N, C-alpha and C positions, 0 to 999 in steps of 0.2 A: 395488473392489469387494471383493477380496478379503478385506479386511481384515473386512470380514462375516462370514466362514466362520470366523473365527478363535473361535468360542465356541461352545459345548455347550449350551449353555441357551438357548432358544426366546425368552424373556423378556429375556436381556442382547441377543440378536444383535437384536431389535427395539428396545430402548432405543439402543442404536447406530446404530441406523437415526435415533432419536427426535433426536440430536445434531445430525443437519443440519438439524432447524429451528429452533435456539438464536438464531439471528437473531432471530424471531421472541420467541422464548424472553426473552430478553434485552429485548428492550421492555416486556415484560411485567414480568419483575423489577423491574427499578426503579421501580414501581407500586409495592412494598411497606412500608408507615407505618415509617420510622424502621430499615429493612434494616441491618444494621451497623454501626448507632451506638453500638454497645456500646461501653465502656471510655470516661476524658477526660472533662473538659468538653463536655455536650453542645451549648452555643451554640460549640465549636471544632468541632465535629463537623457542623455545621447550615450548608448552605448556601442553604436557603432554604425557608420555612414558608408551606402554605397551608392554610387554616381549622385543623383543629388534627391536618393530618400534614406532617411535616419529608423532607427531601428531602435528603439527608448526603452528604459526603465518599465514602465508600464507594459510594454507588448511582451517583454520576457518574461514579468511575474505572472501575466495573464496568460502565457502558453502552459508557464509550469504548472501552475494553480489545476489546469486543465490535466495534465498530465497526472499531478497528486490526486485531485476528486477521482479519476479512472484507473486509480492504483494502478498505475504503468511502473513507477517506481514505491519503493518504498521513504516517507515523508523524510525520515534521517537521512536519507540521498542525495539531498536538494541539492546543499550547497555543491555535490561534487558534480549532479548533474549540469548545474549553471553553463560551463562553460563547454559544454558539447552542445546544449541548447542554442546559445550565442550562436557555436561556429554552424551548426544546421542553418541558421537564420539569416545568418549570411551569404551561406551558398546557392540559399532560396532566392534571396534578393538579386547577388550575383550573377541566375542563372537567367532571370528574368530582364535584368540590364544588358544582357549581352544580346538575347535573344532578339529586343528591342532595336538594339544599334546595328543588330542584321538585318533588320529588316521584316523580323516577324510581328503579324499583326493578330486580335483576334476581333473576328466578326461575331452579331448578333446570336449569329446562328452557334459558331463554336461555344459562345457565351452560354448559351441555352440549351445542350449538349454537357457543358462542366457544370451546370446547376442540377441537370439531373441527375448528374452522376453524384456529387457530392450531398445532396438532399434531397431523395429521390420520393420523400414522402411527400415533398409539394407536390407533387405529380400523382395524385390518388387517379388510379384505375387508368393513367394515361393522360388525365385532364388537369392541367393547375388550377391548386386550389383557388387563386385569384389573389389580387395586391394585397386586400386589406389581412388576410392571414399571415401572407408575406411578410409584411411590413412587420405584424404585430411579434412573431416569430424575433426577427434580427431585434426587436424592440425589448429583447429579453436581455441580451446582450449589450446593449447600449448602439446599436449599430442602426441605422437607415439604410435604406437600399442601395443611395447611390454606392455607400463606403462599401457594403458591401462584395456592391456587381463589379467595384473598382482591382479591390483586393482578388475577386477571381479572376479576372481579366489577368493578374500580375503571377497566377499560381498556373495560369494556364499558358501564358508566354514561355514559364519557365520549363513546362512541360514537353512544348512544341522545339524546345532544343535538344531537350531530354531524348527525345524520341530520334531526331537528328544525330545524335551524337551515337547513339545505341543502335542504329539502320546499320544493316549488313554483317550484324554478328554470324554465323555460322554455324553451326552443331554437326558434327562429321557421326557418321554411325560407328567410327571406331570410338570417339569421347563417349557415347552413349554406354556400348558395351563395355567399352573400360570403367566406367564410373558403377554399372549395373554390378560387375562382377566384384567389385571390391567391396560394394557394397553388402554383398549377398553370402560372398563366400563364410563360413562358417569355418572354427578353432576347437579344440576340445583342450584342456589341458590339466595335466598332474602338476600340484604345488605342494609347495611347503610355506605357512605360513608362521613368520618371526616375529613373536612381539616382546613385549617388556615383558608380560606376565611369565613367559615359557624359559627367560632368561634369569628373571629376577635373583632366582635361589644361587645365581653363581656371585649376585654384588656383592662386596661387603665394605661397607662405611667406617674409616675407623676412625675414633678419636683422633690422632695423630693426622691422619686426612684434614679433620677439620681445622685443626692448629696451622695446618700450612696454607690453606686455602684463607683463612683468616688472614695469618702473617703477610702472604701474596698481596692481600688486597683489601689492607687494614684501613686504610683512607676510601675508600669507597664504602663502608660499615658505617651509617650514621644515623645517630637517633634522633628525629626530626623535633623543632622547638613545639613544646606542648604547654596547653595550661590547664589550671584549675579553674572552675569557674562555678557559680550559684545560679540557676535559676529560678524566674518569677512561670509559673504555669495555670494559665485560664483554660479550665477545662471549659467547653461548651457541658457535655452533659451534664456535669453538676450542676454549673447555671442555669439549667433548665430546670430542674427540679428545683427550683426555689424559685420559679416563677409558675404563679396561678394566674388563668384568662377570667375575671368576674365576667356575670351574664349580663351584668348592666352595658358593659364595654361592647361585649358582643349582639348585644340586641340592638345597639345603636349604630353598631357598623353594617348589621343586617338591613336594618330599616334603609339607612341611609342607601345601598346599592341591591336594590330588591331585584332590579332589571338583570344584573347578574347571575342571579339565582332562576332566571325563567326561560322555560326551557320549550321550544317548539314542537309541535308535533314530530313524532317518528316513528320510524319500524326498525328492529333487526330482522334482517333477510340473510337467505345463501340462496347461491343459484348455481347454474350448470350454463356452460356454454359451450357452444359450438362455434369457434369462428369461422365467416363467410370472406372477411375482406381478403382482395388479389385474388376472388374465387370464381373461377369460369362456372356456367350457368348449369352445368352439368353437373359441378361439383355442387351447388349450393343445392339442387334439388337432392341428391344423397344425403347431404348434411343434412335436409328438413325430415325425410325417412329416420335418420340415425334418431333426431333430436325427438318425434315421435315412437318411435321405439323405445327409447328411455323414457319416458314420459309416462308410456303406457306400464313398465317398469315401476315405475316411483306409485302412479294409481294402484296398483296391484298389490302394494306395501314392502317395496322395493327400500332397501335402504337408502335414502336422498345423498347423506356423508358418503358413503362407499363408491356408489355412482359419482360423485363429483370428482371424488381422487382419480377412480379410474378414466371418467370422458370427459372434464369439464378441461378446454383450453384456458381457462384463467387463471396464471400458475400464480397468483397471488391467496388465491382463496383457496383452489383446488385440495391445495395441500391441506386444509382446512376443514373439509369435507364441503367444500362452497362456501363457508360462512365470510362474511362481507363486512359483518358488526350492523350498528345501528347509523342509519341513514336519514337527513333530514331532506326537508323539500329543497331541490337547487343544486344536490349534489351529483346527479346523475343523467344520464340523458333521460328527455320523458316520458316516452315510452314505458321504459325502467322504472322510472319512478313514479308513475300513475296506477302503474299493475302493482306495485310493490305495496302504496297505501291503500289501491281498493280491495286485498286479499286480508278473512278476518284471520288472528294467528292460527297457524299450524294448517291453515287453506293451501295448495298449491295450484301455481299458476298451469295455464295453457301454454301452447309453443308462444313464445315475445318473441319479436322481432325487431333488432337494432342498428342500428351503424353497423353495428361490430360481429353480429349473427344472432344466432338463435338462441334463447335463454329458458329455462327451468327457472322459474322463482318459486321461495316458500318463505314467505314470513311467518316470523319464528313469535316474535310477540308485539307489541303495539303499546304506545302512550300517547297521551292527546299532552297538547300545550296545556303548561300549567307554571306558577310560580312554585316552589322546590319551598315547602313550609320551612321555619326556623328550626324544629328540632332537626330536621332530615340534614341540613347545613352545618349546625352549631360545631360537629367534633372538626369541620373544613376549617370553619371561623376562627374556635380555637388554636388551631396547629399555626394558621396564617400569621394570627395577634402574637404568636406566643415566638415563633420564628423570627418575627421582625425584633422583636424584643431582646431575645436572648441573645440574637445579633450584636444589637446596639450595643448589651449589658458586655459581652464579652469583649468588642472591641475598646469600650470604657476603659473599662478594668486596666486591660491589657497596657493602652496609653496611659491608665494613673502610676502602674505599676514602674513605666518605662521611666517615668518624668522622676517621679519620687525615690529610684534608684539611681537616676543622673546625682542628685544631691545629697542623698547617701548612700554612695555604692556598698560600706559596710554595712547596713540597716535590711538588708533583704528578708530575713525574718518576719521582722517588726510590721515589714511592707505586708508582707506575704498575710501576716495574723491582722494586720488592718482592713485588708480590702479581702479578706473571707478567699484567697487564693493557695496554691501547695506552692513548697520550693523545693525545690533536689538539686544535690551535692552531686558536682562532675567532677574526678579526680585526675589531675593529668593524661588530656586529651589531645590528640597530633591529629595529622592529616590523614583521612580515610579513616581516621576511629570512629565508630557509630556512637552515639549519645546520647543518653536516656530521653526519651519522648520526640527527639527529633531521627536517630537512624544514621545513615551517610549520607550527607546530606550537603550539597557544594556551596550553597547559598549560607548554610551556618557556617562552615568551615572559613567562608570568605569575611564572615560579618565580624568571629573574632580573630579572624588570622591577623589584625594588624592592631588589634587592641596591647595596652601596654594595662599593670595593674589599676583597678578601679574602672577600666573604659567599661563601658554599655553598648551591647550589641541594638540593633532598633527590632522593633517588636517583629518576631517570625513566624510562621505556619508551622505546625507540627502536627503528626500524625495523627487520625482521630479527632479532628475539626478540634485543636488545639492551640492557642498562639503562647509562646513564650518571648520571654528577654531575658537575657544573661548579662551578668557581671561577672567581669575575671577577676579571681581571688588571690592568683599568683602565676607569674610565669615561669616555665622552668628551659631557657636557652638550647641550644641544638647542638650535640655533642658528639665526637666520636665515640660508637657503641662497644661496651663487655663484649668480649666470646660468650659471655654466658647469655648476651640480649640476644643474640643474631647466632647462635649454636642452631638450631630447629631451620633459620633461615638456609644456613651452609649447608647442614644436611640436605635437605630438600633441593636445592640447588642440584648440589654435587651428586646425588639419589638421581635424579633427571638427566643428566648430561652424562652421567656413566653407564644408564639401563640405555642411553638413544648409539654410546658406541659398542655397545655390548650388543643389540640387535644388529649393528652393520656388521659388526667383527663376525658375529655367526652367519649371516644370510651371508656374507662375501665366502666363509670357509666351507658354506652347505656347497657354493653355486659350484667353488673349482674343485672340491670333490666328487662333483656328479660329473664334471667334466674331464675327470682325470682318469675316472670307471667308464670311461665308453657313453657317457648319460645315464648311466643308473642312477635316477633319483632316489628313489625309495632304497636304494641300498644306503647313499647318502647318510638321505634322514634316519637310517636307522640307526646308523654308528655314532650319530650324534645323540640320540634319543630323541628325536621331532618327529611328527607326524605328515602320510604323506596322505593328498585329497588328491579329488578328482571333479571337476567342475562340468557342469552341462555345455552341449554345442551352443554357440554362442556370435553373432556379428559383430563388426567393429562398432556397432550402431548400439547393440546390448548393452549386457550386463554381465560377468563372471560371477555364477554361485561362490559368494564365502571371498572373494575377492573384491569384485564392485565393479563401475562403471568401467566396459573395453578401450576407452580412450587412452585408461591408464596401461593398457596392454598392447601398444602398437608394435612394440618390439616381437612381441608372439606371434603377431597376423606375418612379418617379414619374415622370421626364422624359419629354417625347414622342417620338415616332420624328423622328429626326435630331439630336434636343437633344444639348447639350455638354456635358457633367459632369467635373466636376475641379477643381483636383486632390484626387482620393481619397488620402488617407494611407492603406498599408500595410505598417506595419513602415519600413525606412526608406525606402522608396520610395513616388512620387506618380505617382498613375494620371491621364492626361486620358481621359476618354473619349466614344465618341459612339453612339449608343443605334443601331444600323445593322436589326437588326427587334425586332418585337413580336409574338409568337404567343399568342393568347388561349386559355386554357383549354379543354379540351374539354369540355362541357357533356354530352356523350352518356356519359361516366364516370363522373358526379355519382352515378346513382342506386347503385352499388354500392359504393360509399364513404360514402353521405348517413349509415347508421347509423354508423358507425365515429368520424366526423365528428361527427355530434350528442353523441353517449358524450363523445367530447373535450369539446364547447363547456362541455356540460351540465361534467363534473367542471373544467373551470377557471373556471366560472362559480359552482360550488359552495363552492368553496376560497376564493375571492372574499368569498364570502359570510359564511363562517365564519372568516376573519383578520378580518371588520372585527366581527362579535360578538368574536371572542376582545378586541379590541382595546380595544373598549366594557366589556365585563365585566374586564378586567383594570383600566382604568385605575377603573370603581367598588370590584374588591374594595377597589385602594389606600386609596380613602378611605375603606374601611371595617375600615383595616387588619385587613383578614383575608390580605394577602398581606405576606412580609416577605423581603428579599433582602440574604443578607449577602454584601458584595460584598469585603471582605478575605479571606472565604475562599474564593471564588472567586479570587481573584487571588491565593492560597498554592498552589489549586490551578495554574493556568496556570503561574506559577512553578515548580512542581516539574516540568512536562514542558517548559519552558524550557530547563529544566538538564539 
């Protein structure tokens, strides 16, 4: 919230608020025909074409970056999301194209209403903030008003067609009641969980089992090609110990850059904010009275920080007791600034009014403009001087080590001694093996993977700000593994395989016994040395204690009272359940949920109808050659995010 105070111009402050709506904007920006497609061969930049409009690589990347910035998907899923994103963008353009073909148009009134919906912050108190503020906000996205409004028209066209397609959706009272009953029905289960730990004692892996598995799959057990290495290691921490910054050098750097150490007037401030934006006159009057009450508490010796945490509506500073840190002139709105700089240290203001609401300020510290003396910044100068020279020295030594090693692959020890760096020997390292100083590193594996004896890697980054260069001292070809080398691997695989089979068999026997003895799950469990437990009541959208989410137990909701269900797989466990109780939904509460359920069902049915329409339209437009998709360009985008 405090960042919003850091601009003096009202229009710009409003625009900063607009940026909070950029998720919506990003959805519109990608509708601009040909946006960002300049430069290079057009076919190489176009992902898809709908009618006479192109979806470009840059548009897809812009949309994806907006999704990633807002953490709607994890970054590592970007490559998977790209094809879905392209599909969504094609559907948007396709619906707009068909709407226009059918004669739909977007009037100026439609556009104005659309802008209010997409970017409501442009209409403060119902009034448009002005063309200058509007243009400035769009400039943040490298857009003009004309481009943005054309994109908005396109989106509104698509929406008009969607509205027509979804019109006439009917939701009957019976449908609402059916969903309500299904959603609010509760069940309670008796259950027995069969896990690997409960059957492990029955497991036995004999040496003969391991020999048979090895003999049956002998060719599958291979020892990968391995290499022995010698590495030169340049450690930044060690190099840093050898370098000291001379005072004369630091003094020259200080004198040459004094302006960097000039600080303006500044104050350390905390505040309590009661927001008045979008409030009625009556609410503003109540807030002013509340601010005055808080001020009285502060003046009477109340704890400012605790009052800020309790009452301030600035989320950025309230959690810190209202502390917004040091500010300089020009960072905040004028009234806030004037008050902050006029107060003496520890002094508390009266009620201050700004565009954001009522503030109570306290200036904690003040500093006048000055040039920091050499002694005050000497440590900083020394660190900067040293950092630069250490970085240069580390890189230079690594490059020298690489070049000398290429000339003399057998001279790693002499080279290390000459350069004053360390050597590390690595014996028989293969794919997936951790290397000293490196760990498990795909780049390092790739660097050594194709090298023969005497081959030298490029300079590589290692852990702890180190650079390494490795030379291959020996190569051990891939070969079939001996039994002794893979015995543990085979034992682990057989153990996991047999445990899973034991869990399945035990759970199946338990279910059969329970059904055979009339549904007495407790008796069946006791006969097999297993424990019976009971869940709490839960709905289809809840979870069963001891088992997990109810969606894994859908069979139990369909089973009759007393019915045996299972085995049900939940992760590595298997559950056999008995329906102990069923509680029907309370119909007396249906009335209060009817409207919400009706809207939910209508939305779902409308979405299904729109999806069906889009599938049909897509097929038709493909036949008419009005949609073209360039799969090779999409694949290139995916590869870019994969790498």
